[in-house]
N, C-alpha and C positions, 0 to 999 in steps of 0.2 A: 086502645089501651096495649101496655108495653106487653111486647111478646112473652117476657118470663112470667107475667101474671095470668095467663091465659090457660084454659084448660087442658091445652092440647100440650102445652108444656109442662103443666102441675103431672099429669098422668105420664109422662116422661119419666119426671123427676122421681114420681111414686114408683115406677120402675126400676130405677136407677139405685133407690134405696132398700127396693125388696131382695136385693140379694143378685140382681145380675149383673151388677157394675164389677162383684168379686168372683164370678164363677170362671173358673177357669176353662181356657179354649181348647184343652186337651176333652175335658169331660163334654163342651159343647160337639165336638167331633164323634165322639163315641155315643152321645144320644141320636147322632143325625148322619147316618151312613151316608146320606145324600148332599152332605150340607154344599161341597165344591158345586155341584151342579146347581143345586138352590140358590145360590149366591154368587153367581156368574152372569154375565151378559155378555154377548157376542154382536159387533157391528162390522161387516164386512172384513178389514183385515186387523182388527182391533179386539183383543179379548180382556175383559177385567174380571179378574177373582177375588172378591171381596168377601170370603168367607172366614177369613182370617180375621176377622173384627168379631168383638165380645156383642156379638146382635143375635135375635132372633126373630121369627114371625110377627112376636108381639112388638118386638123391639121397632121393626120397618114399620110395622101398620102405626104405629103410636108417632114415628117419624113423618110419616106420611100424610096423616092426618096433621100434622104441624104445618106440611106444607100447603094442604088445601086450606088451614084457617091463614095462611099468610098471603093466600092466593097466587100461589105460585105463578100455576097456569096463565093468568092474567098478566102477570109481571113478565115471564119469557113473551108473552106477544107483542108487548108493549116493545121491550127491547129490540125484538127482531123485525118489526114495522117501522122503527123509526120515532116510538113518543117519547117526549121527555124524560131520562129517567136519571139524568143527572141534574138532581134538583137545583144546586147550589151554582150553578153555572148556567143554568136553563136552556140546555141542549140533549139531544137525544147521545147516544153511544151506540153507533150503525159501523162496528167494525165489521160485523157480518155481513153488511151490503158488499162490502170489498171482494167477499168470496162468491158473491151472486153470479156466478158466470152466466154466458149467455142463454137463456133458455131457463135457467132455475128460475122457480117461482118467488115472486116477491110482492108485495103490497105497501101502500102505505108510502112514507119516505122512502124508504129502501128502494123501492121501486122508481121514484122519482129523479133518486140521484146516479142511478145506473149510466145514464149517456155521458155524465161527467166522469165518473170511474172510468170508463171504457175510452173516452177521450185520452185521460192521462196513461193510462196503458199502453195506447198507440203509440204516444210520446216515446214512452219510456222504451220500448218496444223498437223502435228505429235508433234511439242512442244506446241500446245494449247492441242491438245486431250490428251497428256501427263499429262500436269498439271491438266487440269479439271477432268481427270480420279484419282488425287491424286496420282499417277505413280511417279511424280516428286519429288525426296527427297533431303531434308536439308542435312546438314553435321552429323546429328545424326540419319538418317534415317525416320525422320518423314515427312508427306507427307506436301507441301507447301500451307498454307493456307492463305498468304499474297502476294499480288505483287504490288511493287511501282515504276511507272513510272516515271523516271527524265528525264526531259525535258524542252523545252523552244518555246514558238513561236507556230509554225507548229508541231512542237514533243509534244506539250501538249495540245492545245487548241481543237484540232478535236476528239481525243480519249477522252477526258475528256468533251467534248461537247456532243459525242453521247452515250458513256456509261452511263452519268445522263440521257438523254433524254429514253434510252429502258430500265427503270426500272422494267418493267415487268419480262424481262428475270432475272431468278435466276441464279447468279454465284456461281460456288462451291467454287470460291475463292474470298476473299475481293480485291477491287482495290481500289490504293491511288494515288494521283498523286501530285508529287512535281517539282516546277518549278522557286519559289523564290529565290534568290541569298544570302537574308541576314541573311541566317541560323534559323531562327524563324520555317519557314513552316516545315522544315527537323528535328531539335529536337525536335519539338512538337509529331510529328508523331512519329520519332525512339522510344520515350517514352511509347507508346501505342504498340508496335510491340515486336514479340520474333525474336531472330536469328536463332533460329533452324530452324522456317518455313515461311522465309522470302524473298521473290526472288527480285531482283531488275532488271530493263530495263532499260537501259540506250539508250535513243533514239536521235540521233544528226546527222544531215546529213553529217556534216564534221567531227563530232567526234573533234571537236577542240574549241567548245564553251564552254567559261571560266564558265558560269553560270553553264551547266550540268555535265563539268567535276569536277567544285568545290562541288557540290553536290555527284558526285558519290564518289570523295574521304573522304567526311563524311561519306557513308555510307559503304565504305570498312575499314574504321576506326573502325566504330561500329561493324561490322561483326568481325574484328579481335580482339574483346574484349573478343569472346568466341570460334574462330577458329584459330588456330597455322599455320593450314598447308595450304599453299597460294594457290595449285593446287586445293583441297577443294573447298576452298572458292569461286573461279572465276568458275569453272565448275559448282557449282550446287547452287551457289545464285546470277549470273549476265548473263545476255541476253543483246547481244549489236543489234542495228538497225540503219542501217549505209550506208554512199555510199563509205565507207574507212574499207575494212578488214583489209588493213595495219592498220592503226591507232588502230582498235579494238583490233588486236591481239598485237599490241604494250603494249597497255592499260593492257593487260591479260587476254581478254576473249578468250577463244578458238574456235576455227573457227565453231565446231558443234553450237556452242551457239550462232553464227552471223547468223542475216538476214540481206539482202541487198534490196536497192533500186538504184535509178540511179540520174544520173545527171539531166537528163531530167524531173524530177519530183521535182517542185518547193515546199519549205518548207511548204507554206499554202495550197498546193495542195496535201500532202502528206500522209493523214490519210486512203487514198486508197490502199496503199501500206502497207510494213511489219508496218509502222509507226501504222498503225491500227492493231497491235497485242494486245494491251488493250480490243479493241474494239472485235475482235475473242473471246478474254478469257471470256467476259461476257455474249456476244449470241451465242459463239459457231460458229465454221466455216459456218455451214449453215446459221447462222442469217449474218455474214459477208459475204457472198456471198448474201444473198436476197439485202443488202445495196447495193454491187455494181450492182445488176441487175436492181434497183431503178434508180440509175446514169445512166447506160446504156440505159434505156427507154428515159430520157430525154437528153442522149448523141445523140441517134437516131432520135429523135424528132428535136435537135438542125441541124443537119447534113441532113435533109431531108425535114423536112418542110416550105413550102413558107414564104417568110420573113412576109408578113402581118397574117400571120396564127402560127407562131413562139415565143413560150412564152417567150424566153430568149431574143430575138430580140425586140420583143414589150415591155418589162418590160425595157431592155438597152434605147430604142429609147423614151421613157415617161420620165424617168430620166433624159436622154439629152435634153429634151425640158423643162423639170421643171428648172432645172440647169443653161441652157447656155439663154435660151428665157425669162423663168417668175423670173429669178434671184433667186431660192428657193435653198440655200446653205447647208442646213442641212436635214438629214433623219435620222428619227426613226424606229426602228426595235422592234416591239409590238407584241410577241408572247402571245396569253393568255392559256396556259399550262405550269405548273410550272416545268415540264420534260425538257422543252426549255428553262432554266435560262441559260445557255452558250451561247446560239445561237447569241443574240445579240453580245457579244464579239468574237465570233468566226468571224460574218459576217464584225466586225469592222477591224481584220486583214485582212482577205480576198480583201475588196472592198479597204480599205486607204494604204494598204500595196501594191496593185497593181496598183492602179490609183492615187495614191497620188504624182503625177509628173507634173513638169512646164517645161519640154523640151519635144519635139515631136522625132520621130523616126530619124530625122535629125541631130538630138542635138541643134536645135533652139529654143528659149524662147515661148512657147505658148502665143498668147495674149487675150487667153479665158480661163474662169474656167474648172477644170477637175472633179476632185472627191469632193462629196459631205462630210460634216462632219459628221461621221455615229456614232449613239448611239442608245441605248435602254436597255427594261427591261421589264420581265414579266408584262402584260398589269396592272391586278389588284394594283400589288406595283407603276407603272408608275403613275396609275391614281390619286394616293396620294401625286406625288411627283411632275413629270414636265410636268405634263397635264394641269396644269394652263398656262404655256407659251404657250402650244400648242393651246389652247381656247381663250385665252386675251392676249397673247404675243403683242410686235410689231414686229417680224419676221414671215415670211412664213416657214412651216417646212412641207415637204412629209412625209409621214408615210405607212409601210407596216404591216398591222396587218395579223397574221398568227395563223390560229387555226384547231386542230381536230374536223371533226362533231362527230365522233362517239369515246367511250369511250370502249376498251376491256379488261381492268387491272381490273376492279372492284373486279371482283373474287376474285384477289388475296389477297383483305382486308376482303370481308363479303361471301364468299363462293360460290356456283353454283348462286345463287339469285343475283342480281345486288343491290346493296344496294340502296334503294331510297333516304336515303337523301346525297349520293354522287352522285348520276345521277342528283337529283335538283341542286347540286352544279355545277354541268357541263353545265347544261342550263342555270346558271346563269352566268358563263364564257362566255358563245356563246354571251347572251344577251347583256352583256357589249361590248364585242367585236364589235356588230352589232350597239349598241346605240353608241359608241363613236366614230365611224367613220363617222355615219349617222350625230352627231352633229358637229364635226369637218367639213363637207361638208355643210350641211344647215345652222348652228349657230342659228339665233333667230327663224329662218322658222321651227327647232324643237321642239320647243316649244309647246305644245299642249295649245288651246284656252282657258281650263280651269286654266292653271297657266300662263296665261300670265299676270294677272294684279300684281301678284306678283314679276312679271320680270322687272315691268317698271322702270329701274333705269340705270343711267350710268356704274353703278358697276355692273349690270349684264348684260350688252350686250356682244353677241357672234356674231363675223363678220362671221365665217364659212369661205368658201372657200378655205379651206385647203387640199392639194390633198392627195389622199391615195389609195393603192391596198389592196385588201384583197386576202388573199390565203388561200384556203379551204384542207386540207389534209383528206380523209377518215376515217383515224384513224392514230396514231403516232407510226410507225411501223420503221423496218430497212428499207423496201422499199420506204417508202413516205420520211422517213427522207434523202435517198438517192437521190432521186428526187429533195427532195428540197434544199440540198447542191449542186449538180450538176447546177441547174437552176440560182443559184447567182454565180456560179461560169463563167458559160456562158454568162450571162446577163454584169457580170462587163469587158467580154472579149469584147461585143458588143459596150460598152461603150469607150474601150480602142482604137477599132478601126474608130470608128467616130473621137475621140481626137486626133488619130494619133500618140498615145504614147504607149510603150513597159509596158506592165502590167507585166511581169514576173520576172523584177530585182527587188532590193531592194537596191540601194547602199546606201541611207539615212539609211538604219540599219546597213550596213555593218561598215559604217563611225563611228558611235556610238560604235559597239565595238572595233574599231581600238583604238580611243581615251579612251577608259575605261580600257586598257591594259596599254597603257602609263601612266594612271592617278595613277593605280593601283600600279605601278613598284616603283613611287614616294612615294605612300604613305607607300608601306612596307618596300621598302630597305633606305628610309629616303635619298632620290637622290636630287638633287638640284631642285630649283621651278622656276627659272628664266624665264624658256619656258613658263611657264602658264601667262594668264593675271593674272589683277592685285585682282579679285574679286574671281578667282579659287584660287591663292597663298593664300587670305586671309583664304578662308575656309578651305585648306587643313592645314595652320598653326593654326588654330584655333583646329582643330581635335587632329595635333601632340599635 
């Protein structure tokens, strides 16, 4: 049976139509003085407050009944043990096994792959330690000072996001990321680097991605301006990360410079694998393992906590309520810490590439909405941009506010004593985070009596009733970042189970790559354009 025809779905639909959907959050809080405690969950150094959503116990019970009807507990077990959950590609999605640190409980295929994972992490550790110690030398004998990660999508966004977030860690090498195919990013960067001391990391699951290989060829050409011996060039200036050792060897990367991961690691879930090599360069293998430890904490919680106390399950179900029953089709990711600048982009890929589907696991068109449109920005920047729409626009938007409670990195800038002005700025960021979620919830009711006279205008009316979650991290660390990302991975899976879709394939992405190759051939080789539509023909003729 299609999920929206089920008894649990119909019961929730009746609830939404009974007035719950339009009841104002101000009324919810007045009716439930203990609401903040009732609708919050804490796990180690992460705290979720979901009380600012238009839910009550009856709605939650209905959502949990929907989860049970969809076999949520069984799907979670299938995911973490390595059963085939990627139906269209007939493979498991075992990214959680990458976080199964030594001694962590594992079963099924997740247990069997641990030796392979450990072997690659050991190899990665040797390379990381060699580079960080200054023992990896370029062709002229000088230590490597700059490492350029060439990748796209999951091979770029995860390492970029994490290395930017963990700025407190001082890396002995400078890290750079190249993903753009237009050449500007690559050429601008190469103009600032030295061939003698630059190492390139080619990160590609298939090692056939045209974007990555095009940038890699440019890097090779740049190196060959100074290096004539190809063996030295490849051995000392390139590292490959892929599932395809044959393709890496064919391209010229020697086996000792190859780091492997596996087909059961989806691209957008791959930063936990050797794709996370730049992360380990930034924070050391100890820091990399701390990130895995944080993710493993969330994995264990997801696998063992009752559904009603399970953070990813609750977040996923609340999203389903907002999307399918309250008709809220957009979500803003709002971190209040500039170190999390790339987090919204990372979650955009994770969520929309996973659940942006309109066909269920049986291949049938789904008659309900699945994935929200996700977007976001660091809070203070967003406040001066799209918060106008959040507060006074014509469409509802759900939001996730994310903020660390403590800052432990100020001594990097101000010595042993934390600078008072920086601490004041942090408190200002916290105040803005809490104030914005409060106004989105209460609207005009948040305006203090002393100011109400100046807001007596239709242009200054705030409807409120915009739902949001607030996630507090004790600090921003490798561990808490691991917990946070794993939370969103599992939350996304929860939603896919309810919607009966496969979140682990991405055929829309694959189609675009194939069509781009065909189009490139016509542009580069002056091939006939007759097979293209009139608009594309006109554009390509204009370019030619």
